[in-house]
N, C-alpha and C positions, 0 to 999 in steps of 0.2 A: 194462790197463783192466779185463780180466776179473777179475783178483785184487782190484782196488779195488772193483768192483761187488759181488763176492761178500762182501767185508768189510763194505760198507755194508749189504747185505742181512742179514747175520748180526747186525750191530749193531741194525738195525731190529727183527728178530724177537726179539732178547733184550729190547729195551726194551718191546715189546708184551707179552711174556710177563710181565715184572715188573709192568707196569701192570695187566694183567687179573688178576694174582694178589693185588692189594691189596684189602682189605675194602671200601674205598669204591667201587671199580669194580664189585664184585659187587652192592653195594646199588643203585647207579645203573642198572646194566644190567638188574637184575631188575625195577626199577620201570619202566624203559622197555619191556621185553618185555611186562610185565603190562599195559601200556597199549595193546598192539596188539590188533586185533580181526580175527579170521579171516585172510584173505590181504591185508588192507589194510595201510597203512603209517601208521596213526594212532598215533603215539608220544606217550605222556603227556608233556606239557610241565611243567617245574618252575615253581612260583610264585616270585615275587621273594623271599618269605620263606624258601622252601626253599633258594634260591641263596645268600641272605645267611647262613643258618644253616650251610650246608655250608662256605662260605668262612671263617666265623668259627671253627668247630671245627677246620678244617684248619690255620688260622693259630695255634692254641693246642694243639699235640699233647701238651705236657707236662701239661695239665690234663684230658685226655680221660677218664681213669679217675675223676677227681673228678666231672666232669659225669655220667658213667654211674652213679656211686654215689648221686647226689642227684636225678636226673631223676624227675619225678613221673608216676604212671600216667596215660596219656592225653595227656601233654604233646606238643607238636609234635616235640620232639627224641627221643621215646622210640624210635621205629622206627630213627632214624639211629644211636642209641647201643646198639641191642639186642645187637650182637655183643660189645661191650665189657661190657655187663651180664652176658652169659652167661659171659664169662671171669672176671668177679668172683665170680659165683655158684659157679663151679667151682673157685675158688681158684687159677686159673692166673695171674691178674694181681692185684697188690695196688694199692690206691689210693695216690696220692702221699701223702706225709706230711701229715696233717691238723693244723691248728694246735691250739688249745685246750690247749697245754701251759703249765705255769707259766713265768713269765718273770722272770729276775733283773733287778733294776733298779739302775743306778748312782745315785750321789747326785744328779747333775745331772738324771737322769730323774725322781727324786722331786720336785725343784724344779719341773720342767716340769709334773708332774702337779698340784701345788698350784695353779699358774697356770691350768691347764685347768679344774680344779674351780671356781675363782673365776669363770672365764669362763662356764661352764655355768650357774652361779647367776645371773649377770647376764643371760644370754640368756633364762633362765626368767622373770625379772622383766619383760623386754621383751616377752615373749609375751603377758603379761596386758593386760587392758583398763585403760588409764590412768585412765579416767573412772569406773571402778567397782571392785568388789572383785576382785582378780586370781584369788582362789580360785574365783570363780564363772564365770570366763571359760573357754570350751571349749578355746581354744588353749593357755592356761596349763596346764590339766589334761592335755592331750595331750602337751605338751612335758615336763611332769613325769613322765608315764609313760615317755617315751623315756629320760629321765635315770635314773630308778629301775631301768630294765631293764638298764642297763650293769653287767655283772659282770666285765668283762675290759678292762683298759687296756694298750695295747701301744705301746711307743716303737720305731719302725722307722727305720733309717738309710738306707733306699734313697733315691736321688736321681732315678731315671728312671721314666717311665711303665711300662715293660715290667715291672720288678720290682714295682711297685705293683700291677699287675693280677694277677700271679702270687700275691702275698700276699693280695690281696682274695679270690681264689677259694679259697685254702687256708682262710681264715677262714670264708667262707661254707659251704664243705664241712664244716668242723668243727661249725659251729652246727647245720646241718641233720642231720648224722649223730648228733649228741648228742641232738637232738630235744626239748630243754627249752624250752617256750614262755615268753614274756615274758623273754627274755634278749637280750643284745647285747654288742657290742665297740666300743670307741673306739680307733681307730688314729691315733697321733700321728706326724707326719712332719716333724721339725725340720730335716732336711737336704734335703727335697724341693725341687727347682728347676724342676719342671714347670709352675708357675703354678697356675691355677684347676683344681681337681680335678673340678668339676662336668661339664665336657664329656667327661672320661674315663668317669665313671659313666654319663652319658647314652648314650654311643656304644659302650662296651666292656663294660658290666656289665648295665644294664637290659634291652637286647634279649635277651641270653642268659638272663636270669632268666625272661623270658616264654617262651622256647623250652623251658626246663626245667620250666615249670609252677610257678615259685616267685615270680611277680611279686606275689602277694598275701601271701606268708608272709615274704619277705625284703625289707626296705626299706633302701636305702643312700642316705645323704645326706652332706653335707660342710660344713665350716666354713672360712672364708677369713681370712687375716690382715687383709685390708682391712676385714673386718667386726668386728675386735677379737680374733680368736682368737690365742693366743700362737704358734701354728704351724699349718700346714695340717693338717686332721684329717678323718678319714672315720669315719662311724658306721654300723654294721651292726646291724640289729635283726631278730630272729626271732620271729614270731608275737606282735608287740606291737600293741595296739589304738591306732592313730594316726589313726583316722577323723576325729577332731575337727579335724585340721589339714589344710587343702586342698592346700598346696604342699609341696615337699621341704624347704627350709631354713628352717622356722619360720613358715610361714603364707602366705596368699595363694593365688590360683588358679595352677594349673600351666600353663605355656606349652607350645606345640607342641614346643619343644626339650627339654622335661622340666625346665626351670628354673622356680623360683617367680617369679611376677609381682611386681614391686616397686612 
C-alpha cells in the first residue's frame, strides 16, 4: 500500500508540474493572482467571452501561430496570444504554411470554374432591383464589388468540417498577412459532404474573427447548392466595402444566428 501511495503521489506531482509549466496555466494563474487585493481572496473571474475564446484556441492548436500572426492590436485575443507573438517576433516559431500559393487546376476543375462564374453572374443579376435599373441598386453594386474583389479561386477536395476549418484559417491568414485591400478568395468544395456551410462559419469562424479584431476587415459568406450553386462554396473577402448589403449571403437583415433573413 505504501508503494502504491508513493507511486500515486509521484504521478500526481508529475502531472501538476507538467500543467503548471504550460503557457496557458501561467497566463491564467497570472490573471487570477493579479485580481487578488491585499490579503483578500477576490480572484478575478473570467467572462464568458474569455472562457469561449480560451476553449476555442485550445481546440485549434495547429492554427495558434496563424492566430498570433494576424491578431490586431487591442483585440480581445491579443493578451492571450502574446507569448506566441513573442516567439514569432524572435524567430523561434514559424507560422503554419499560409495559403496564397498558385494552384494547379485539372480540366474538371476548369469546367467547375466556368459553372461557378456563370452562377456568380446570375447571382449578381438577382441582387439587383427587378423594378428598376440594377446598376442603380445598392445591393447590386455591393455584390459586384464582392465578385470583382475575387482574385483567387480554389478547388478543395476536403469532405469534412475539420479540414474545411483548417483551410479557411490558412486562407484568412494569407489574406491578412499579404495585406492587399479589396481582395478575396472563392473556395469551391465539390466533395464536401457536411451540408450547409453557414453554421460552420457562424460558430467556428466569425466569433474568432471578433476575438482577433478582424470582424470588420474579413468577411466570410457561403453559397449553397440548394440556392443554385454548382457546389458548396465559401467566399473570403479582405477589406472590401460591402456596407451596401445588410446580410451575409446576398441581402436582407442579419438574424441573431448570423444568417441572412429570407
